[in-house]
N, CA, C and O atoms as a printed pandas DataFrame, in Angstrom:
     atom_number atom_name residue_name chain_id  residue_number  x_coord  y_coord  z_coord
0              1         N          MET        A               1    0.807   -1.168   -0.274
1              2        CA          MET        A               1   -0.177   -0.175    0.091
2              3         C          MET        A               1    1.105    1.311   -0.001
3              4         O          MET        A               1    2.124    1.433    0.678
4              5         N          ARG        A               2    0.578    2.246   -1.062
5              6        CA          ARG        A               2    1.326    3.316   -0.952
6              7         C          ARG        A               2    0.721    4.511   -0.482
7              8         O          ARG        A               2   -0.352    4.884   -0.956
8              9         N          VAL        A               3    1.478    5.326    0.661
9             10        CA          VAL        A               3    0.897    6.298    1.042
10            11         C          VAL        A               3    0.668    7.969   -0.346
11            12         O          VAL        A               3    1.444    8.522   -1.126
12            13         N          THR        A               4   -0.319    8.108   -0.096
13            14        CA          THR        A               4   -0.640    9.161   -0.942
14            15         C          THR        A               4   -0.121   11.028   -0.381
15            16         O          THR        A               4   -0.098   11.587    0.715
16            17         N          SER        A               5    0.163   11.392   -1.553
17            18        CA          SER        A               5    1.067   12.839   -0.974
18            19         C          SER        A               5   -0.268   13.277   -0.624
19            20         O          SER        A               5   -0.224   14.503   -0.514
20            21         N          ARG        A               6   -1.116   12.960   -0.460
21            22        CA          ARG        A               6   -2.214   14.010    0.572
22            23         C          ARG        A               6   -1.722   14.095    1.973
23            24         O          ARG        A               6   -1.505   15.002    2.776
24            25         N          LEU        A               7   -1.595   12.316    1.951
25            26        CA          LEU        A               7   -1.317   12.232    3.672
26            27         C          LEU        A               7    0.028   12.391    4.279
27            28         O          LEU        A               7    0.482   12.581    5.408
28            29         N          LEU        A               8    0.505   12.231    3.013
29            30        CA          LEU        A               8    2.321   12.702    3.711
30            31         C          LEU        A               8    2.381   14.451    3.700
31            32         O          LEU        A               8    3.518   14.747    4.068
32            33         N          GLN        A               9    1.927   15.163    3.537
33            34        CA          GLN        A               9    1.868   16.106    3.259
34            35         C          GLN        A               9    0.195   17.345    4.462
35            36         O          GLN        A               9   -0.392   18.380    4.147
36            37         N          SER        A              10    0.110   16.624    5.486
37            38        CA          SER        A              10   -1.084   16.890    6.359
38            39         C          SER        A              10   -1.286   17.987    7.075
39            40         O          SER        A              10   -2.260   18.430    7.684
40            41         N          CYS        A              11    0.097   18.449    6.851
41            42        CA          CYS        A              11    0.634   19.577    7.740
42            43         C          CYS        A              11    0.924   20.673    7.063
43            44         O          CYS        A              11    1.604   20.578    6.042
44            45         N          ARG        A              12    0.466   21.886    7.505
45            46        CA          ARG        A              12    0.912   23.390    6.492
46            47         C          ARG        A              12    2.035   23.941    7.195
47            48         O          ARG        A              12    1.950   23.427    8.310
48            49         N          ILE        A              13    2.813   24.524    7.185
49            50        CA          ILE        A              13    3.817   25.533    7.975
50            51         C          ILE        A              13    4.193   26.646    7.742
51            52         O          ILE        A              13    5.183   26.638    7.012
52            53         N          THR        A              14    3.819   27.736    8.062
53            54        CA          THR        A              14    3.970   29.125    7.402
54            55         C          THR        A              14    4.681   29.764    8.166
55            56         O          THR        A              14    4.643   29.749    9.396
56            57         N          LEU        A              15    5.548   30.515    7.303
57            58        CA          LEU        A              15    7.003   31.194    8.143
58            59         C          LEU        A              15    6.825   32.624    7.837
59            60         O          LEU        A              15    6.523   33.088    6.738
60            61         N          PHE        A              16    7.102   33.441    9.207
61            62        CA          PHE        A              16    6.677   34.275    9.229
62            63         C          PHE        A              16    8.420   35.005    9.316
63            64         O          PHE        A              16    9.207   34.751   10.228
64            65         N          THR        A              17    8.748   36.037    7.996
65            66        CA          THR        A              17   10.246   36.351    7.905
66            67         C          THR        A              17    9.716   37.481    7.447
67            68         O          THR        A              17    8.608   38.012    7.380
68            69         N          ARG        A              18   11.317   37.798    7.018
69            70        CA          ARG        A              18   11.882   39.587    6.614
70            71         C          ARG        A              18   12.767   38.984    5.307
71            72         O          ARG        A              18   12.939   37.765    5.307
72            73         N          ALA        A              19   13.274   39.678    4.319
73            74        CA          ALA        A              19   14.388   39.598    3.664
74            75         C          ALA        A              19   15.755   39.687    3.934
75            76         O          ALA        A              19   16.637   39.227    3.208
76            77         N          THR        A              20   15.995   40.537    5.435
77            78        CA          THR        A              20   17.209   40.572    5.904
78            79         C          THR        A              20   17.483   40.003    7.233
79            80         O          THR        A              20   18.406   40.292    7.994
80            81         N          CYS        A              21   16.703   39.297    7.363
81            82        CA          CYS        A              21   17.144   37.976    8.698
82            83         C          CYS        A              21   17.838   36.851    8.551
83            84         O          CYS        A              21   17.651   35.955    7.727
84            85         N          GLY        A              22   19.095   36.979    9.841
85            86        CA          GLY        A              22   19.581   35.919    9.165
86            87         C          GLY        A              22   19.237   34.826   10.088
87            88         O          GLY        A              22   19.762   33.763    9.754
88            89         N          LEU        A              23   18.522   34.767   11.135
89            90        CA          LEU        A              23   18.052   33.844   11.614
90            91         C          LEU        A              23   16.592   33.264   11.059
91            92         O          LEU        A              23   16.052   32.237   11.471
92            93         N          CYS        A              24   15.956   34.367    9.789
93            94        CA          CYS        A              24   15.450   33.209    8.822
94            95         C          CYS        A              24   15.686   32.398    8.544
95            96         O          CYS        A              24   15.010   31.380    8.691
96            97         N          THR        A              25   17.153   32.508    7.815
97            98        CA          THR        A              25   17.826   31.979    6.783
98            99         C          THR        A              25   17.741   30.626    7.450
99           100         O          THR        A              25   17.065   29.696    7.011
100          101         N          GLN        A              26   18.655   30.577    8.804
101          102        CA          GLN        A              26   18.541   29.104    9.248
102          103         C          GLN        A              26   17.265   28.694    9.994
103          104         O          GLN        A              26   17.325   27.612   10.577
104          105         N          ALA        A              27   16.086   29.410   10.069
105          106        CA          ALA        A              27   14.972   28.930    9.866
106          107         C          ALA        A              27   14.425   27.985    8.861
107          108         O          ALA        A              27   13.658   27.068    9.157
108          109         N          LYS        A              28   14.984   28.326    7.276
109          110        CA          LYS        A              28   14.615   27.738    6.401
110          111         C          LYS        A              28   15.408   26.719    6.558
111          112         O          LYS        A              28   14.919   25.636    6.877
112          113         N          SER        A              29   16.603   26.843    6.392
113          114        CA          SER        A              29   17.881   25.355    6.680
114          115         C          SER        A              29   16.723   24.430    7.399
115          116         O          SER        A              29   16.231   23.520    6.731
116          117         N          VAL        A              30   16.289   24.647    8.730
117          118        CA          VAL        A              30   15.254   23.717    9.591
118          119         C          VAL        A              30   14.871   23.112    8.842
119          120         O          VAL        A              30   15.362   22.101    8.340
120          121         N          LEU        A              31   13.567   23.819    8.554
121          122        CA          LEU        A              31   12.383   23.354    7.605
122          123         C          LEU        A              31   12.709   22.788    6.504
123          124         O          LEU        A              31   11.984   21.846    6.186
124          125         N          SER        A              32   13.508   23.026    5.852
125          126        CA          SER        A              32   14.372   22.057    4.179
126          127         C          SER        A              32   14.799   20.896    5.153
127          128         O          SER        A              32   14.573   19.876    4.503
128          129         N          ASP        A              33   15.342   20.500    6.481
129          130        CA          ASP        A              33   15.787   19.710    6.780
130          131         C          ASP        A              33   14.285   18.343    6.900
131          132         O          ASP        A              33   14.177   17.270    6.305
132          133         N          VAL        A              34   13.229   19.095    8.047
133          134        CA          VAL        A              34   12.310   18.742    8.204
134          135         C          VAL        A              34   11.211   18.426    7.064
135          136         O          VAL        A              34   10.100   17.944    7.281
136          137         N          TRP        A              35   11.757   18.804    5.761
137          138        CA          TRP        A              35   10.817   18.468    4.586
138          139         C          TRP        A              35   11.342   17.207    4.354
139          140         O          TRP        A              35   10.698   16.167    4.223
140          141         N          ASP        A              36   12.558   17.354    4.309
141          142        CA          ASP        A              36   13.618   15.944    4.032
142          143         C          ASP        A              36   12.671   14.238    4.929
143          144         O          ASP        A              36   12.449   13.108    4.493
144          145         N          ARG        A              37   12.379   14.911    6.265
145          146        CA          ARG        A              37   11.914   13.733    6.976
146          147         C          ARG        A              37   10.321   13.721    6.484
147          148         O          ARG        A              37    9.723   12.679    6.217
148          149         N          ARG        A              38    9.889   14.702    6.428
149          150        CA          ARG        A              38    8.228   14.703    6.654
150          151         C          ARG        A              38    7.896   15.583    5.503
151          152         O          ARG        A              38    8.569   16.601    5.338
152          153         N          PRO        A              39    6.996   15.312    4.749
153          154        CA          PRO        A              39    6.887   16.906    3.499
154          155         C          PRO        A              39    5.723   17.179    4.237
155          156         O          PRO        A              39    4.967   16.470    4.901
156          157         N          PHE        A              40    5.781   19.048    3.810
157          158        CA          PHE        A              40    4.173   19.753    4.676
158          159         C          PHE        A              40    4.368   20.516    3.416
159          160         O          PHE        A              40    5.272   20.740    2.611
160          161         N          VAL        A              41    2.871   20.874    3.639
161          162        CA          VAL        A              41    2.443   22.324    2.937
162          163         C          VAL        A              41    3.326   23.876    2.830
163          164         O          VAL        A              41    2.771   24.675    3.584
164          165         N          PHE        A              42    4.116   24.292    2.360
165          166        CA          PHE        A              42    4.883   25.022    2.907
166          167         C          PHE        A              42    4.011   26.935    2.364
167          168         O          PHE        A              42    3.566   27.112    1.230
168          169         N          HIS        A              43    3.979   28.028    3.443
169          170        CA          HIS        A              43    3.671   29.178    3.049
170          171         C          HIS        A              43    4.456   29.933    3.930
171          172         O          HIS        A              43    4.808   29.668    5.079
172          173         N          GLU        A              44    4.742   31.180    3.038
173          174        CA          GLU        A              44    5.821   32.068    3.789
174          175         C          GLU        A              44    4.775   33.545    3.327
175          176         O          GLU        A              44    4.061   33.685    2.334
176          177         N          VAL        A              45    5.062   34.602    4.593
177          178        CA          VAL        A              45    4.631   35.796    4.606
178          179         C          VAL        A              45    5.967   36.521    5.343
179          180         O          VAL        A              45    6.498   36.298    6.431
180          181         N          ASP        A              46    6.291   37.542    4.207
181          182        CA          ASP        A              46    6.984   38.396    4.466
182          183         C          ASP        A              46    6.240   39.427    4.989
183          184         O          ASP        A              46    5.460   39.861    4.141
184          185         N          ILE        A              47    6.144   40.193    6.426
185          186        CA          ILE        A              47    5.733   40.293    7.399
186          187         C          ILE        A              47    6.154   42.244    7.076
187          188         O          ILE        A              47    5.442   43.113    7.578
188          189         N          VAL        A              48    7.122   42.517    6.377
189          190        CA          VAL        A              48    7.365   43.739    5.886
190          191         C          VAL        A              48    6.845   44.415    4.632
191          192         O          VAL        A              48    7.143   45.561    4.296
192          193         N          LYS        A              49    5.809   43.363    3.784
193          194        CA          LYS        A              49    5.144   44.173    2.855
194          195         C          LYS        A              49    3.816   44.636    3.370
195          196         O          LYS        A              49    3.363   44.061    4.360
196          197         N          PRO        A              50    3.160   45.578    2.830
197          198        CA          PRO        A              50    2.715   46.829    3.216
198          199         C          PRO        A              50    0.684   45.255    3.380
199          200         O          PRO        A              50   -0.090   45.260    4.337
200          201         N          GLU        A              51    0.614   44.686    2.625
201          202        CA          GLU        A              51   -0.409   43.867    2.657
202          203         C          GLU        A              51   -0.253   43.134    4.105
203          204         O          GLU        A              51   -1.199   42.508    4.581
204          205         N          ASN        A              52    0.866   43.237    4.706
205          206        CA          ASN        A              52    1.256   42.073    6.097
206          207         C          ASN        A              52    1.734   42.446    7.517
207          208         O          ASN        A              52    2.441   41.940    8.389
208          209         N          LYS        A              53    0.494   44.382    7.203
209          210        CA          LYS        A              53    0.516   44.901    8.021
210          211         C          LYS        A              53    0.657   44.316    9.862
211          212         O          LYS        A              53    1.363   44.442   10.863
212          213         N          SER        A              54   -0.586   43.629    9.345
213          214        CA          SER        A              54   -1.092   42.875   10.859
214          215         C          SER        A              54   -0.100   42.197   11.254
215          216         O          SER        A              54    0.499   42.671   12.219
216          217         N          TRP        A              55    0.264   41.274   10.843
217          218        CA          TRP        A              55    1.523   40.296   11.122
218          219         C          TRP        A              55    2.706   40.876   11.223
219          220         O          TRP        A              55    3.514   40.123   11.767
220          221         N          ARG        A              56    3.227   42.101   10.867
221          222        CA          ARG        A              56    4.065   43.091   10.748
222          223         C          ARG        A              56    3.965   43.491   12.587
223          224         O          ARG        A              56    4.877   43.267   13.383
224          225         N          ASP        A              57    3.076   43.904   12.814
225          226        CA          ASP        A              57    2.483   44.540   14.389
226          227         C          ASP        A              57    2.595   43.438   15.358
227          228         O          ASP        A              57    3.064   43.804   16.436
228          229         N          LEU        A              58    2.223   41.897   15.253
229          230        CA          LEU        A              58    2.601   41.337   15.925
230          231         C          LEU        A              58    3.889   40.492   16.119
231          232         O          LEU        A              58    4.098   39.876   17.164
232          233         N          TYR        A              59    4.669   40.492   15.157
233          234        CA          TYR        A              59    5.931   39.604   14.690
234          235         C          TYR        A              59    7.315   40.587   14.463
235          236         O          TYR        A              59    8.513   40.304   14.474
236          237         N          ASP        A              60    6.715   41.646   14.288
237          238        CA          ASP        A              60    7.763   42.600   14.003
238          239         C          ASP        A              60    9.209   42.366   14.630
239          240         O          ASP        A              60   10.241   42.495   13.972
240          241         N          PHE        A              61    9.178   42.073   15.727
241          242        CA          PHE        A              61   10.653   41.696   16.823
242          243         C          PHE        A              61   10.854   40.328   16.991
243          244         O          PHE        A              61   11.682   39.913   17.803
244          245         N          ASP        A              62    9.953   39.341   16.075
245          246        CA          ASP        A              62   10.360   37.880   16.895
246          247         C          ASP        A              62   10.801   37.052   15.782
247          248         O          ASP        A              62   11.357   35.964   15.932
248          249         N          VAL        A              63   10.516   37.642   14.565
249          250        CA          VAL        A              63   10.983   36.867   13.440
250          251         C          VAL        A              63   12.498   35.709   13.488
251          252         O          VAL        A              63   13.513   36.053   14.094
252          253         N          PRO        A              64   12.405   34.475   12.816
253          254        CA          PRO        A              64   11.402   34.528   12.346
254          255         C          PRO        A              64   10.446   33.178   13.188
255          256         O          PRO        A              64   11.031   32.462   14.000
256          257         N          VAL        A              65    8.781   32.941   12.834
257          258        CA          VAL        A              65    7.893   32.425   13.503
258          259         C          VAL        A              65    7.590   31.782   12.523
259          260         O          VAL        A              65    7.675   32.134   11.347
260          261         N          ILE        A              66    7.151   30.622   13.026
261          262        CA          ILE        A              66    6.387   29.219   12.240
262          263         C          ILE        A              66    5.224   28.959   12.803
263          264         O          ILE        A              66    5.159   28.832   14.026
264          265         N          HIS        A              67    4.115   28.836   12.003
265          266        CA          HIS        A              67    2.481   28.444   13.125
266          267         C          HIS        A              67    2.661   27.198   11.970
267          268         O          HIS        A              67    2.931   27.380   10.782
268          269         N          VAL        A              68    2.375   25.510   12.832
269          270        CA          VAL        A              68    2.288   24.794   12.329
270          271         C          VAL        A              68    0.466   24.074   12.498
271          272         O          VAL        A              68   -0.040   23.779   13.581
272          273         N          SER        A              69   -0.095   23.957   11.392
273          274        CA          SER        A              69   -1.279   23.571   11.418
274          275         C          SER        A              69   -2.023   22.566   10.110
275          276         O          SER        A              69   -1.543   22.584    8.977
276          277         N          LYS        A              70   -2.902   21.954   10.366
277          278        CA          LYS        A              70   -3.332   21.154    9.576
278          279         C          LYS        A              70   -3.521   21.707    7.901
279          280         O          LYS        A              70   -4.153   22.717    7.590
280          281         N          ALA        A              71   -2.929   20.938    7.093
281          282        CA          ALA        A              71   -2.893   21.522    5.190
282          283         C          ALA        A              71   -4.147   21.970    5.100
283          284         O          ALA        A              71   -4.462   22.691    4.154
284          285         N          ALA        A              72   -5.236   21.538    6.265
285          286        CA          ALA        A              72   -6.451   21.930    5.136
286          287         C          ALA        A              72   -7.269   22.967    6.392
287          288         O          ALA        A              72   -8.482   23.180    6.381
288          289         N          SER        A              73   -6.416   23.459    7.310
289          290        CA          SER        A              73   -6.840   24.676    8.095
290          291         C          SER        A              73   -7.505   25.683    7.228
291          292         O          SER        A              73   -7.481   25.545    6.005
292          293         N          PRO        A              74   -8.014   26.547    7.717
293          294        CA          PRO        A              74   -8.609   27.535    7.094
294          295         C          PRO        A              74   -6.937   28.794    6.872
295          296         O          PRO        A              74   -5.964   28.660    7.614
296          297         N          PRO        A              75   -6.959   29.281    6.368
297          298        CA          PRO        A              75   -5.439   30.409    6.239
298          299         C          PRO        A              75   -5.544   30.914    7.893
299          300         O          PRO        A              75   -6.460   30.871    8.714
300          301         N          GLU        A              76   -4.003   31.454    7.945
301          302        CA          GLU        A              76   -3.288   31.881    8.779
302          303         C          GLU        A              76   -3.992   33.270    9.316
303          304         O          GLU        A              76   -3.959   34.193    8.503
304          305         N          ASP        A              77   -4.768   33.596   10.869
305          306        CA          ASP        A              77   -5.427   34.432   11.009
306          307         C          ASP        A              77   -4.453   35.302   12.119
307          308         O          ASP        A              77   -3.893   34.626   12.982
308          309         N          PRO        A              78   -4.247   36.701   12.118
309          310        CA          PRO        A              78   -3.898   37.216   12.993
310          311         C          PRO        A              78   -4.264   37.337   14.242
311          312         O          PRO        A              78   -3.514   37.286   15.217
312          313         N          LYS        A              79   -5.935   37.571   14.240
313          314        CA          LYS        A              79   -6.571   37.498   15.064
314          315         C          LYS        A              79   -6.843   36.289   16.532
315          316         O          LYS        A              79   -7.299   36.425   17.667
316          317         N          LEU        A              80   -6.220   35.005   15.652
317          318        CA          LEU        A              80   -6.376   34.091   15.940
318          319         C          LEU        A              80   -4.981   33.417   16.593
319          320         O          LEU        A              80   -4.924   32.332   17.171
320          321         N          SER        A              81   -4.110   34.149   16.401
321          322        CA          SER        A              81   -2.423   34.098   16.239
322          323         C          SER        A              81   -1.936   33.342   18.170
323          324         O          SER        A              81   -0.976   32.648   18.507
324          325         N          SER        A              82   -2.815   33.764   18.796
325          326        CA          SER        A              82   -2.733   33.317   20.379
326          327         C          SER        A              82   -2.874   31.717   20.281
327          328         O          SER        A              82   -2.217   31.017   21.052
328          329         N          GLN        A              83   -3.964   30.989   19.075
329          330        CA          GLN        A              83   -3.775   29.618   19.396
330          331         C          GLN        A              83   -3.171   28.674   18.965
331          332         O          GLN        A              83   -3.165   27.497   19.325
332          333         N          ALA        A              84   -2.458   29.383   17.886
333          334        CA          ALA        A              84   -1.350   28.718   16.995
334          335         C          ALA        A              84   -0.742   27.835   17.600
335          336         O          ALA        A              84   -0.692   27.921   18.827
336          337         N          LYS        A              85   -0.117   26.755   16.939
337          338        CA          LYS        A              85    1.032   26.058   17.352
338          339         C          LYS        A              85    2.130   26.686   16.898
339          340         O          LYS        A              85    2.271   26.885   15.692
340          341         N          LYS        A              86    2.827   26.984   17.590
341          342        CA          LYS        A              86    3.777   27.967   17.130
342          343         C          LYS        A              86    5.182   27.742   17.582
343          344         O          LYS        A              86    5.321   27.254   18.704
344          345         N          LEU        A              87    6.460   28.082   16.737
345          346        CA          LEU        A              87    7.866   28.271   17.822
346          347         C          LEU        A              87    8.101   29.821   17.132
347          348         O          LEU        A              87    7.407   30.375   16.280
348          349         N          MET        A              88    9.622   30.428   17.978
349          350        CA          MET        A              88    9.829   31.267   17.668
350          351         C          MET        A              88   11.409   31.208   17.717
351          352         O          MET        A              88   11.984   30.442   18.491
352          353         N          HIS        A              89   12.108   32.082   16.824
353          354        CA          HIS        A              89   13.360   32.340   16.978
354          355         C          HIS        A              89   14.309   31.356   16.425
355          356         O          HIS        A              89   14.580   31.393   15.225
356          357         N          ARG        A              90   14.938   30.307   17.362
357          358        CA          ARG        A              90   15.416   29.617   16.968
358          359         C          ARG        A              90   15.022   27.951   17.264
359          360         O          ARG        A              90   14.755   27.563   18.401
360          361         N          PHE        A              91   15.025   27.404   16.546
361          362        CA          PHE        A              91   14.238   25.920   16.499
362          363         C          PHE        A              91   14.577   24.870   15.927
363          364         O          PHE        A              91   15.159   25.114   14.870
364          365         N          THR        A              92   14.418   23.195   16.279
365          366        CA          THR        A              92   15.049   22.406   16.028
366          367         C          THR        A              92   14.220   21.357   14.800
367          368         O          THR        A              92   13.014   21.421   14.561
368          369         N          VAL        A              93   15.004   20.603   14.262
369          370        CA          VAL        A              93   14.144   19.873   13.199
370          371         C          VAL        A              93   13.287   18.835   14.593
371          372         O          VAL        A              93   12.203   18.378   14.232
372          373         N          GLU        A              94   13.545   18.621   15.482
373          374        CA          GLU        A              94   12.713   17.716   16.331
374          375         C          GLU        A              94   11.471   18.574   16.896
375          376         O          GLU        A              94   10.362   18.042   16.962
376          377         N          GLU        A              95   11.744   20.398   17.452
377          378        CA          GLU        A              95   10.833   20.778   17.684
378          379         C          GLU        A              95    9.703   20.695   16.947
379          380         O          GLU        A              95    8.565   20.661   17.415
380          381         N          VAL        A              96   10.094   20.652   15.422
381          382        CA          VAL        A              96    8.859   21.225   14.332
382          383         C          VAL        A              96    8.033   19.614   14.270
383          384         O          VAL        A              96    6.832   19.355   14.180
384          385         N          LEU        A              97    9.381   18.600   14.372
385          386        CA          LEU        A              97    8.149   17.501   14.367
386          387         C          LEU        A              97    7.587   17.062   15.445
387          388         O          LEU        A              97    6.832   16.094   15.356
388          389         N          ALA        A              98    7.775   17.529   16.391
389          390        CA          ALA        A              98    6.739   17.452   17.660
390          391         C          ALA        A              98    5.304   18.081   17.498
391          392         O          ALA        A              98    4.189   17.569   17.601
392          393         N          LYS        A              99    5.753   19.501   17.178
393          394        CA          LYS        A              99    4.774   20.499   16.611
394          395         C          LYS        A              99    4.018   19.918   15.250
395          396         O          LYS        A              99    2.881   20.327   15.017
396          397         N          MET        A             100    4.498   19.188   14.559
397          398        CA          MET        A             100    3.787   18.768   13.768
398          399         C          MET        A             100    2.897   17.370   13.922
399          400         O          MET        A             100    2.082   16.841   13.166
400          401         N          ASP        A             101    3.345   17.050   15.063
401          402        CA          ASP        A             101    2.298   15.915   15.698
402          403         C          ASP        A             101    1.557   16.153   16.360
403          404         O          ASP        A             101    0.621   15.356   16.418
404          405         N          GLU        A             102    1.512   17.504   17.344
405          406        CA          GLU        A             102    0.451   18.092   17.576
406          407         C          GLU        A             102   -0.429   18.476   17.038
407          408         O          GLU        A             102   -1.441   18.736   17.690
408          409         N          ALA        A             103   -0.405   18.662   15.663
409          410        CA          ALA        A             103   -1.366   19.453   14.702
410          411         C          ALA        A             103   -2.457   18.104   14.039
411          412         O          ALA        A             103   -3.350   18.372   13.236
């Protein structure tokens, strides 16, 4: 029995980032390592863009931040950010996998 790609990508990870963020580059490397072990749906939000002002208001000094949710969940909502399964700043592959298990 083959596992479908839909089952493999049962989680979505949203990365809140900015272009000139060194920690964000490290976070992307960690997420790449996670992807190698467990594929996921990826979404990136540049908080500097004007259309992402509400995210910038939340995470201006906290990037990188990831939200981990089920792939079929509604898009991330700044009003519900306190309920998100999230990791901030520096995180490991194991921490991300644990959040994926929670989701």
